[in-house]
Short mmCIF file of the C-alpha atoms (twelve columns), coordinates in Angstrom:
data_MODEL
# 
_entry.id   MODEL 
# 
loop_
_atom_site.group_PDB 
_atom_site.id 
_atom_site.type_symbol 
_atom_site.label_atom_id 
_atom_site.label_alt_id 
_atom_site.label_comp_id 
_atom_site.label_asym_id 
_atom_site.label_seq_id 
_atom_site.Cartn_x 
_atom_site.Cartn_y 
_atom_site.Cartn_z 
_atom_site.pdbx_PDB_model_num 
ATOM 1   C CA . MET A 1   -0.080  0.108   0.199   1 
ATOM 2   C CA . TYR A 2   1.277   3.355   -0.718  1 
ATOM 3   C CA . THR A 3   1.158   6.744   1.203   1 
ATOM 4   C CA . VAL A 4   0.070   9.697   -1.214  1 
ATOM 5   C CA . GLY A 5   -0.102  13.077  -1.144  1 
ATOM 6   C CA . TYR A 6   -2.726  15.389  -2.569  1 
ATOM 7   C CA . LEU A 7   -3.635  18.547  -4.124  1 
ATOM 8   C CA . ILE A 8   -7.079  19.649  -4.865  1 
ATOM 9   C CA . GLU A 9   -9.000  23.158  -5.299  1 
ATOM 10  C CA . LYS A 10  -12.704 22.067  -4.860  1 
ATOM 11  C CA . LYS A 11  -12.063 20.636  -1.261  1 
ATOM 12  C CA . GLN A 12  -15.937 20.624  -0.828  1 
ATOM 13  C CA . GLU A 13  -16.756 18.102  -3.475  1 
ATOM 14  C CA . VAL A 14  -16.593 14.405  -2.705  1 
ATOM 15  C CA . ASN A 15  -13.480 13.328  -4.862  1 
ATOM 16  C CA . VAL A 16  -14.285 9.473   -6.194  1 
ATOM 17  C CA . HIS A 17  -10.665 8.931   -7.265  1 
ATOM 18  C CA . LEU A 18  -9.539  9.879   -3.655  1 
ATOM 19  C CA . ASN A 19  -12.382 7.674   -2.141  1 
ATOM 20  C CA . PHE A 20  -11.557 4.587   -4.098  1 
ATOM 21  C CA . LEU A 21  -8.005  5.001   -3.295  1 
ATOM 22  C CA . THR A 22  -9.006  4.954   0.648   1 
ATOM 23  C CA . ASP A 23  -11.313 1.858   0.237   1 
ATOM 24  C CA . LYS A 24  -7.682  0.002   -1.368  1 
ATOM 25  C CA . GLY A 25  -5.968  0.612   1.330   1 
ATOM 26  C CA . TRP A 26  -3.729  3.862   0.371   1 
ATOM 27  C CA . THR A 27  -2.933  6.649   2.987   1 
ATOM 28  C CA . LEU A 28  -3.591  9.889   1.955   1 
ATOM 29  C CA . ALA A 29  -2.484  13.165  3.317   1 
ATOM 30  C CA . GLU A 30  -3.546  16.711  2.115   1 
ATOM 31  C CA . ILE A 31  -0.950  19.050  1.547   1 
ATOM 32  C CA . ASN A 32  -0.755  22.340  2.616   1 
ATOM 33  C CA . MET A 33  0.927   24.775  0.289   1 
ATOM 34  C CA . LYS A 34  1.455   27.138  2.941   1 
ATOM 35  C CA . GLU A 35  3.338   24.865  4.960   1 
ATOM 36  C CA . GLN A 36  7.073   23.595  4.384   1 
ATOM 37  C CA . VAL A 37  6.539   21.236  1.180   1 
ATOM 38  C CA . ALA A 38  9.834   19.757  1.935   1 
ATOM 39  C CA . HIS A 39  8.664   17.799  4.893   1 
ATOM 40  C CA . GLN A 40  7.031   15.006  2.676   1 
ATOM 41  C CA . GLU A 41  9.609   12.728  2.783   1 
ATOM 42  C CA . ASN A 42  7.181   10.136  3.827   1 
ATOM 43  C CA . LEU A 43  4.922   9.970   0.684   1 
ATOM 44  C CA . ASP A 44  5.438   7.739   -1.929  1 
ATOM 45  C CA . ALA A 45  3.549   9.719   -4.847  1 
ATOM 46  C CA . ILE A 46  1.809   13.549  -4.892  1 
ATOM 47  C CA . ILE A 47  -1.654  13.554  -6.803  1 
ATOM 48  C CA . ILE A 48  -2.548  17.058  -8.398  1 
ATOM 49  C CA . PHE A 49  -5.895  17.570  -8.924  1 
ATOM 50  C CA . GLU A 50  -6.380  20.277  -11.436 1 
ATOM 51  C CA . ASP A 51  -8.841  22.886  -11.828 1 
ATOM 52  C CA . THR A 52  -7.366  25.718  -13.135 1 
ATOM 53  C CA . MET A 53  -3.892  26.037  -15.150 1 
ATOM 54  C CA . SER A 54  -2.284  28.500  -13.477 1 
ATOM 55  C CA . GLU A 55  -2.994  27.460  -9.861  1 
ATOM 56  C CA . ALA A 56  -1.866  23.326  -10.840 1 
ATOM 57  C CA . CYS A 57  1.664   25.423  -12.643 1 
ATOM 58  C CA . PHE A 58  2.286   27.090  -9.242  1 
ATOM 59  C CA . TRP A 59  2.179   24.009  -7.365  1 
ATOM 60  C CA . LEU A 60  3.794   22.083  -10.106 1 
ATOM 61  C CA . MET A 61  6.581   24.289  -9.767  1 
ATOM 62  C CA . LYS A 62  7.010   24.616  -6.592  1 
ATOM 63  C CA . LEU A 63  6.368   20.721  -5.444  1 
ATOM 64  C CA . LYS A 64  9.537   20.112  -7.882  1 
ATOM 65  C CA . LYS A 65  12.103  22.258  -6.026  1 
ATOM 66  C CA . HIS A 66  11.427  20.154  -2.691  1 
ATOM 67  C CA . VAL A 67  10.400  16.621  -3.307  1 
ATOM 68  C CA . LYS A 68  11.692  13.475  -5.052  1 
ATOM 69  C CA . VAL A 69  8.593   11.372  -5.420  1 
ATOM 70  C CA . PRO A 70  6.793   11.171  -8.709  1 
ATOM 71  C CA . ILE A 71  4.086   13.824  -9.193  1 
ATOM 72  C CA . TYR A 72  0.617   12.851  -11.113 1 
ATOM 73  C CA . LEU A 73  -1.932  15.137  -12.521 1 
ATOM 74  C CA . LEU A 74  -5.368  15.103  -13.139 1 
ATOM 75  C CA . SER A 75  -6.793  17.373  -15.410 1 
ATOM 76  C CA . ALA A 76  -10.327 18.554  -15.463 1 
ATOM 77  C CA . ILE A 77  -9.270  20.583  -18.908 1 
ATOM 78  C CA . ASP A 78  -8.031  17.413  -20.431 1 
ATOM 79  C CA . GLU A 79  -5.979  19.203  -23.354 1 
ATOM 80  C CA . SER A 80  -2.829  17.766  -25.149 1 
ATOM 81  C CA . ARG A 81  -1.538  21.609  -25.107 1 
ATOM 82  C CA . SER A 82  -2.174  21.801  -21.196 1 
ATOM 83  C CA . ASN A 83  -0.673  18.566  -20.561 1 
ATOM 84  C CA . ILE A 84  2.690   19.384  -22.517 1 
ATOM 85  C CA . VAL A 85  3.312   22.286  -20.222 1 
ATOM 86  C CA . TYR A 86  2.528   20.143  -17.180 1 
ATOM 87  C CA . LEU A 87  4.786   17.791  -18.409 1 
ATOM 88  C CA . GLN A 88  7.656   20.314  -18.853 1 
ATOM 89  C CA . LEU A 89  7.164   21.555  -15.439 1 
ATOM 90  C CA . GLY A 90  7.834   18.230  -14.206 1 
ATOM 91  C CA . ALA A 91  4.834   15.979  -14.245 1 
ATOM 92  C CA . GLU A 92  5.351   12.042  -14.196 1 
ATOM 93  C CA . ALA A 93  2.112   11.855  -16.239 1 
ATOM 94  C CA . CYS A 94  -1.064  13.453  -16.803 1 
ATOM 95  C CA . PHE A 95  -4.374  11.796  -16.625 1 
ATOM 96  C CA . SER A 96  -8.180  13.013  -17.213 1 
ATOM 97  C CA . MET A 97  -10.376 13.216  -14.420 1 
ATOM 98  C CA . LYS A 98  -12.823 11.488  -16.294 1 
ATOM 99  C CA . MET A 99  -10.625 8.592   -15.872 1 
ATOM 100 C CA . GLU A 100 -12.325 5.472   -14.063 1 
ATOM 101 C CA . SER A 101 -11.561 5.529   -10.605 1 
ATOM 102 C CA . GLU A 102 -10.321 1.612   -10.706 1 
ATOM 103 C CA . GLU A 103 -8.127  2.227   -14.098 1 
ATOM 104 C CA . LEU A 104 -6.361  5.111   -12.244 1 
ATOM 105 C CA . TYR A 105 -5.921  3.036   -9.135  1 
ATOM 106 C CA . TYR A 106 -4.240  -0.326  -11.441 1 
ATOM 107 C CA . THR A 107 -2.412  2.560   -13.460 1 
ATOM 108 C CA . LEU A 108 -0.953  4.171   -10.603 1 
ATOM 109 C CA . THR A 109 -0.071  1.064   -8.847  1 
ATOM 110 C CA . ASN A 110 1.882   -0.290  -11.430 1 
ATOM 111 C CA . LEU A 111 3.776   2.963   -11.930 1 
ATOM 112 C CA . LEU A 112 4.330   3.507   -8.216  1 
ATOM 113 C CA . SER A 113 5.714   -0.058  -8.253  1 
ATOM 114 C CA . HIS A 114 8.004   0.076   -11.184 1 
ATOM 115 C CA . TYR A 115 9.344   3.525   -9.741  1 
ATOM 116 C CA . SER A 116 9.856   2.198   -5.915  1 
ATOM 117 C CA . ASN A 117 11.797  -0.836  -7.811  1 
ATOM 118 C CA . LYS A 118 13.936  1.381   -9.663  1 
ATOM 119 C CA . SER A 119 14.740  3.707   -6.649  1 
ATOM 120 C CA . SER A 120 15.142  0.875   -3.715  1 
ATOM 121 C CA . TYR A 121 17.133  -1.751  -5.588  1 
ATOM 122 C CA . PRO A 122 20.703  -0.054  -6.106  1 
ATOM 123 C CA . SER A 123 20.484  1.110   -2.669  1 
ATOM 124 C CA . ALA A 124 19.816  -2.566  -0.936  1 
ATOM 125 C CA . LYS A 125 22.234  -3.482  1.809   1 
ATOM 126 C CA . LYS A 126 23.495  -6.703  2.627   1 
ATOM 127 C CA . SER A 127 22.015  -8.317  5.296   1 
ATOM 128 C CA . THR A 128 22.572  -11.397 8.124   1 
ATOM 129 C CA . SER A 129 19.012  -12.339 8.086   1 
ATOM 130 C CA . PRO A 130 17.870  -15.452 6.225   1 
ATOM 131 C CA . LYS A 131 17.801  -14.937 2.689   1 
ATOM 132 C CA . ARG A 132 14.388  -13.615 1.288   1 
ATOM 133 C CA . LYS A 133 12.543  -15.075 -2.052  1 
ATOM 134 C CA . GLU A 134 13.490  -12.703 -4.726  1 
ATOM 135 C CA . LEU A 135 10.450  -13.495 -6.443  1 
ATOM 136 C CA . GLU A 136 7.296   -14.903 -4.313  1 
ATOM 137 C CA . LEU A 137 3.710   -15.172 -5.695  1 
ATOM 138 C CA . MET A 138 0.531   -14.002 -3.892  1 
ATOM 139 C CA . PRO A 139 -2.171  -15.811 -5.172  1 
ATOM 140 C CA . ARG A 140 -4.937  -13.971 -3.233  1 
ATOM 141 C CA . ASN A 141 -4.003  -10.542 -4.603  1 
ATOM 142 C CA . LEU A 142 -2.644  -11.998 -8.087  1 
ATOM 143 C CA . SER A 143 0.657   -10.425 -7.114  1 
ATOM 144 C CA . VAL A 144 4.111   -10.777 -6.754  1 
ATOM 145 C CA . LEU A 145 6.565   -9.690  -3.883  1 
ATOM 146 C CA . ILE A 146 9.881   -9.226  -4.749  1 
ATOM 147 C CA . ASP A 147 12.502  -9.554  -2.330  1 
ATOM 148 C CA . GLY A 148 10.259  -10.028 0.298   1 
ATOM 149 C CA . GLU A 149 9.478   -5.767  0.128   1 
ATOM 150 C CA . LYS A 150 7.630   -4.523  -2.958  1 
ATOM 151 C CA . GLU A 151 4.351   -6.048  -4.073  1 
ATOM 152 C CA . VAL A 152 3.319   -5.822  -7.867  1 
ATOM 153 C CA . SER A 153 -0.021  -6.357  -9.385  1 
ATOM 154 C CA . LEU A 154 -0.540  -8.620  -12.522 1 
ATOM 155 C CA . THR A 155 -2.837  -9.638  -14.795 1 
ATOM 156 C CA . LYS A 156 -4.344  -13.291 -14.831 1 
ATOM 157 C CA . LYS A 157 -1.916  -14.327 -17.786 1 
ATOM 158 C CA . GLU A 158 1.119   -12.801 -16.309 1 
ATOM 159 C CA . TYR A 159 0.480   -14.483 -13.060 1 
ATOM 160 C CA . ASN A 160 0.122   -17.506 -14.734 1 
ATOM 161 C CA . ALA A 161 3.141   -16.989 -17.276 1 
ATOM 162 C CA . LEU A 162 5.339   -16.135 -14.307 1 
ATOM 163 C CA . GLU A 163 3.828   -19.204 -12.256 1 
ATOM 164 C CA . LEU A 164 4.957   -21.357 -14.933 1 
ATOM 165 C CA . LEU A 165 8.604   -19.884 -15.468 1 
ATOM 166 C CA . LEU A 166 9.136   -19.917 -11.413 1 
ATOM 167 C CA . ASN A 167 8.043   -23.937 -11.114 1 
ATOM 168 C CA . SER A 168 11.210  -24.247 -13.621 1 
ATOM 169 C CA . PRO A 169 13.818  -21.747 -12.367 1 
ATOM 170 C CA . GLY A 170 16.892  -21.998 -14.657 1 
ATOM 171 C CA . GLN A 171 14.950  -24.143 -17.029 1 
ATOM 172 C CA . THR A 172 14.251  -22.705 -20.413 1 
ATOM 173 C CA . ILE A 173 9.795   -22.604 -21.163 1 
ATOM 174 C CA . SER A 174 9.302   -22.771 -24.630 1 
ATOM 175 C CA . TYR A 175 6.755   -20.854 -26.592 1 
ATOM 176 C CA . SER A 176 4.456   -24.087 -26.915 1 
ATOM 177 C CA . GLU A 177 4.399   -24.501 -23.010 1 
ATOM 178 C CA . LEU A 178 3.429   -20.747 -22.382 1 
ATOM 179 C CA . LYS A 179 0.593   -20.365 -25.140 1 
ATOM 180 C CA . GLU A 180 -0.807  -23.944 -23.189 1 
ATOM 181 C CA . LYS A 181 -0.778  -22.462 -20.179 1 
ATOM 182 C CA . LEU A 182 -1.997  -18.700 -20.825 1 
ATOM 183 C CA . TRP A 183 -5.100  -20.379 -23.665 1 
ATOM 184 C CA . ASN A 184 -5.635  -23.753 -23.048 1 
ATOM 185 C CA . SER A 185 -9.270  -23.030 -22.578 1 
ATOM 186 C CA . GLU A 186 -9.682  -20.457 -25.073 1 
ATOM 187 C CA . MET A 187 -11.084 -21.127 -28.554 1 
ATOM 188 C CA . ASN A 188 -9.335  -19.894 -31.741 1 
ATOM 189 C CA . VAL A 189 -6.010  -18.585 -30.118 1 
ATOM 190 C CA . GLU A 190 -3.651  -17.773 -33.334 1 
ATOM 191 C CA . ASP A 191 -0.588  -20.056 -33.025 1 
ATOM 192 C CA . LYS A 192 1.683   -16.822 -32.978 1 
ATOM 193 C CA . ASN A 193 4.687   -16.526 -30.458 1 
ATOM 194 C CA . TYR A 194 4.096   -12.579 -30.159 1 
ATOM 195 C CA . ARG A 195 1.391   -13.155 -28.286 1 
ATOM 196 C CA . VAL A 196 3.528   -14.651 -25.358 1 
ATOM 197 C CA . ALA A 197 6.288   -11.948 -26.238 1 
ATOM 198 C CA . ASN A 198 3.735   -9.167  -25.333 1 
ATOM 199 C CA . ILE A 199 2.758   -10.833 -22.063 1 
ATOM 200 C CA . MET A 200 6.406   -10.793 -21.015 1 
ATOM 201 C CA . PHE A 201 6.654   -7.680  -22.274 1 
ATOM 202 C CA . HIS A 202 4.503   -6.046  -20.149 1 
ATOM 203 C CA . LEU A 203 5.460   -8.307  -17.172 1 
ATOM 204 C CA . ARG A 204 9.124   -7.337  -17.349 1 
ATOM 205 C CA . ASN A 205 8.232   -3.755  -17.438 1 
ATOM 206 C CA . LYS A 206 6.405   -4.594  -14.116 1 
ATOM 207 C CA . ILE A 207 8.799   -6.257  -12.193 1 
ATOM 208 C CA . GLU A 208 12.654  -5.656  -13.676 1 
ATOM 209 C CA . ILE A 209 14.637  -2.471  -13.061 1 
ATOM 210 C CA . SER A 210 15.730  -2.780  -16.706 1 
ATOM 211 C CA . THR A 211 14.145  -4.411  -19.365 1 
ATOM 212 C CA . THR A 212 17.156  -4.308  -21.796 1 
ATOM 213 C CA . ASN A 213 19.050  -5.873  -18.868 1 
ATOM 214 C CA . PRO A 214 16.772  -7.932  -17.149 1 
ATOM 215 C CA . ARG A 215 17.332  -9.538  -13.558 1 
ATOM 216 C CA . PHE A 216 14.682  -12.426 -13.653 1 
ATOM 217 C CA . ILE A 217 13.248  -13.143 -17.469 1 
ATOM 218 C CA . LYS A 218 15.785  -13.924 -19.615 1 
ATOM 219 C CA . THR A 219 14.716  -14.747 -23.208 1 
ATOM 220 C CA . VAL A 220 16.204  -17.910 -24.995 1 
ATOM 221 C CA . ARG A 221 16.281  -17.081 -28.440 1 
ATOM 222 C CA . SER A 222 14.031  -18.876 -30.767 1 
ATOM 223 C CA . LYS A 223 13.010  -21.157 -27.507 1 
ATOM 224 C CA . GLY A 224 11.287  -19.270 -25.220 1 
ATOM 225 C CA . TYR A 225 12.270  -17.659 -21.549 1 
ATOM 226 C CA . MET A 226 13.843  -18.641 -18.468 1 
ATOM 227 C CA . LEU A 227 13.996  -17.326 -14.485 1 
ATOM 228 C CA . ASP A 228 17.261  -16.720 -13.669 1 
ATOM 229 C CA . ILE A 229 17.086  -16.535 -9.828  1 
ATOM 230 C CA . LYS A 230 19.995  -17.873 -7.350  1 
# 
């Protein structure tokens, strides 16, 4: 779960997006721009709910001077030109307030999981405590726990693909085995490897620090994929 700060102009209105994140167990903290924004080190991210462009730009410029966490912006205007300005000012991504709350939840979950992985792995310290599993599947949550610390949400097919790889670490899992595992109950599925490659592409984006130099999922040319864990 994440702790997210937020800025919103229309405080009197019920915000369905914030309510949905709260229902999912996220901790939300309203940021007071009149106070020192530098004291936001416990936040995983900041969400700006934009109603007027001038106010959103002011918030972005001030926050970028003091915080290092990603800043996401939900725009009421939902205009490309405005979004370009926000991105230039340092917003990590811009979304429309018309976006479904559930879609926003899963999008932010995946983005923050990837962001947290990148920022935490290089600084990991050696420990004398018992070695944790590098990858541990969480069936109830349809997710994977990385190094006992970071939980990443997966789709059903991503979960099944990773499960097959985890059952045979260090061994090549062929394209045909993966296709049978992922689509055995579906009819008229084209027998093309690109479907498997697409699943692996999205899976790597979620669990790897670098997709060009993956830590876990290795490609075995013309054959399939292999899970490389110690």
